[in-house]
C-alpha positions as CSV (number, residue, x, y, z in Angstrom):
1,M,6.8,6.2,28.7
2,N,7.5,6.1,32.4
3,R,5.8,8.5,34.8
4,E,9.0,10.4,35.7
5,L,9.7,11.1,32.0
6,M,6.1,12.1,31.4
7,A,6.3,14.5,34.3
8,L,9.4,16.1,32.9
9,L,7.8,16.5,29.5
10,V,4.7,18.1,30.9
11,H,6.8,20.4,33.1
12,D,8.9,21.5,30.1
13,L,5.8,22.2,27.9
14,K,4.1,24.0,30.8
15,N,7.1,26.3,31.2
16,Q,7.3,27.0,27.5
17,L,3.5,27.8,27.3
18,G,3.9,30.1,30.3
19,N,6.6,32.0,28.6
20,L,4.6,32.3,25.4
21,E,1.5,33.4,27.4
22,A,3.6,36.2,29.1
23,E,4.9,37.4,25.7
24,L,1.4,37.5,24.2
25,A,0.1,39.4,27.3
26,C,2.8,42.1,26.8
27,L,1.9,42.3,23.1
28,A,-1.8,42.8,23.9
29,E,-0.9,45.8,26.1
30,A,1.7,47.3,23.8
31,P,1.9,45.9,20.3
32,D,5.4,45.7,18.9
33,T,6.6,44.1,15.7
34,A,10.0,42.8,17.0
35,R,8.3,41.2,20.1
36,A,5.6,39.7,17.9
37,Q,8.3,38.1,15.7
38,R,10.0,36.7,18.8
39,A,6.6,35.3,20.1
40,H,6.0,33.7,16.7
41,H,9.4,32.1,16.8
42,H,8.8,30.7,20.3
43,C,5.5,29.3,19.1
44,A,7.3,27.6,16.2
45,Q,9.9,26.2,18.6
46,L,7.1,24.9,20.9
47,R,5.3,23.2,18.0
48,Q,8.6,21.5,16.8
49,R,9.3,20.3,20.4
50,L,5.7,18.9,20.8
51,V,5.9,17.1,17.4
52,A,9.2,15.6,18.4
53,Y,7.9,14.3,21.7
54,L,4.8,12.8,20.1
55,T,6.9,11.2,17.4
56,L,9.3,9.7,19.8
57,Y,6.8,8.5,22.5
58,G,3.4,8.4,20.7
59,G,3.8,4.8,19.8
60,G,4.1,3.6,23.4
61,H,6.9,1.0,23.6
62,E,7.0,0.3,19.9
63,A,10.2,1.2,18.1
64,L,10.1,4.2,15.8
65,Q,9.4,3.2,12.2
66,A,11.0,5.0,9.2
67,Q,9.1,5.4,6.0
68,L,11.9,5.3,3.5
69,E,11.6,7.3,0.3
70,D,14.2,8.4,-2.3
71,E,15.3,11.9,-1.4
72,S,17.9,14.3,-2.5
73,P,20.3,14.8,0.5
74,S,21.6,18.2,-0.8
75,G,18.0,19.4,-1.6
76,F,16.8,18.2,1.8
77,L,19.6,20.2,3.4
78,R,18.6,23.4,1.8
79,T,15.0,23.1,3.2
80,L,16.4,23.4,6.7
81,E,17.9,26.8,6.0
82,H,14.4,28.3,6.2
83,M,12.8,26.2,8.9
84,P,10.2,28.2,10.9
85,S,11.8,27.6,14.3
86,R,15.2,29.0,13.3
87,P,16.0,32.0,15.6
88,E,16.2,35.3,13.9
89,G,19.8,36.0,12.9
90,A,21.0,32.5,13.8
91,P,24.1,31.6,11.9
92,L,23.9,28.7,9.4
93,L,26.4,27.6,6.8
94,L,25.4,24.8,4.4
95,V,28.1,22.4,3.1
96,T,27.6,19.5,0.7
97,D,30.2,16.9,-0.4
98,G,30.9,16.8,-4.1
99,A,30.9,13.0,-4.0
100,L,27.4,12.9,-2.4
101,P,24.9,10.6,-4.3
102,P,22.0,12.5,-5.9
103,F,19.4,10.4,-4.1
104,W,19.3,8.3,-0.9
105,Y,16.5,6.4,0.9
106,F,15.6,7.9,4.2
107,D,12.6,9.3,6.1
108,A,12.8,13.0,5.5
109,R,10.2,13.8,8.3
110,L,12.2,11.9,11.0
111,V,15.6,13.2,9.8
112,R,14.3,16.7,9.8
113,L,13.2,16.3,13.5
114,A,16.6,15.0,14.4
115,L,18.5,17.8,12.6
116,E,16.3,20.5,13.9
117,A,17.0,19.3,17.5
118,A,20.7,19.2,16.8
119,L,20.6,22.7,15.2
120,H,18.8,24.2,18.1
121,N,21.3,22.7,20.5
122,A,24.2,24.1,18.4
123,W,22.6,27.6,18.3
124,R,22.4,27.6,22.1
125,F,26.2,27.1,22.4
126,A,27.6,28.7,19.2
127,R,29.6,31.9,19.4
128,D,29.5,32.9,15.7
129,E,29.3,29.8,13.6
130,V,27.0,26.8,13.0
131,V,27.7,24.5,10.0
132,L,25.2,21.9,8.6
133,S,26.7,19.5,6.2
134,V,26.0,16.2,4.4
135,G,28.4,13.9,2.6
136,A,29.0,10.3,1.6
137,D,30.7,8.2,4.3
138,A,31.4,4.4,4.8
139,G,28.7,3.4,2.3
140,G,26.1,5.7,3.8
141,V,25.2,9.3,4.1
142,L,26.5,11.4,7.0
143,F,24.7,14.5,8.2
144,A,26.7,16.8,10.6
145,V,26.0,19.8,12.7
146,E,29.0,21.7,14.1
147,D,29.3,24.8,16.3
148,D,32.1,26.9,17.6
149,G,30.9,27.0,21.2
150,P,32.8,26.0,24.4
151,G,32.6,22.3,23.6
152,L,31.4,19.1,25.3
153,G,30.9,19.2,29.0
154,S,30.2,22.9,29.2
155,P,27.1,24.2,31.1
156,D,23.9,24.2,29.1
157,P,22.6,27.8,29.0
158,S,19.0,26.5,28.8
159,A,19.3,23.6,31.2
160,Q,16.5,24.8,33.5
161,S,13.9,24.5,30.8
162,S,15.3,21.5,28.8
163,T,14.5,17.8,29.3
164,G,17.6,16.7,27.5
165,L,15.7,14.5,25.1
166,G,17.3,15.8,21.9
167,M,19.9,13.1,21.7
168,E,17.4,10.4,22.6
169,L,15.2,11.5,19.7
170,C,18.1,11.6,17.3
171,A,19.3,8.2,18.4
172,A,15.8,6.8,17.8
173,V,15.6,8.3,14.4
174,A,19.0,6.8,13.5
175,R,18.0,3.3,14.7
176,A,14.8,3.5,12.6
177,H,17.0,3.6,9.5
178,R,18.4,0.2,8.6
179,R,19.7,-1.7,5.5
180,E,20.3,-5.4,6.0
181,E,22.5,-5.7,9.1
182,Q,23.4,-2.0,9.2
183,R,21.7,0.6,11.4
184,G,22.0,4.3,11.6
185,W,23.9,5.9,14.5
186,V,24.5,9.3,16.1
187,A,27.5,10.7,17.9
188,L,28.7,13.8,19.7
189,R,32.4,14.6,19.3
190,P,34.8,17.4,19.9
191,R,35.2,19.7,16.9
192,P,38.8,20.4,15.9
193,G,39.7,23.9,17.0
194,G,36.9,24.1,19.6
195,G,33.2,23.4,19.7
196,T,31.1,20.3,19.2
197,R,30.3,18.1,16.2
198,F,27.0,16.1,15.9
199,H,26.9,13.2,13.5
200,L,23.9,11.4,12.1
201,W,24.8,8.5,9.8
202,L,22.2,6.7,7.7
203,P,22.9,3.3,5.9
């Protein structure tokens, strides 16, 4: 990892820890259940972000390696509904394709990191709706995250504290999945009717 990127990561984590420290200081002075829940959520987000950074860059210059195991795509999707870092009240609709194969070979840990990053990005922009889906596509499995926000090119509401590494992480996860000459890929596209659609395709 180059020094500039390392500096960005350290700065981002420092800001997040500072925010969490301030929340905990307020709780120490005046305990409050709602604020405690928000602090716990922010702690879960920070843990998820740190794990993602270490996964992506912990191996130095080596490419990310996927540990492929047979997984149920629809069952895997349901586990994301209750992920600890999901904001309280955040919308999430799960959709599965009826033609989806019952099992597929992928690294659930890596795919979870990628989809969590995509979901948090969607929640930042969404007005009322975020859809997480999985289906069969072009001989592979296609995960998608859609939001009804302002769409591509709109200002990021959390740009001041974000390093923008979400798509880089997702792309690395996709590339780590391969079958013969095929490799996984990611894409961001406009959503019909407004918003953004994130795609993660695995061979």
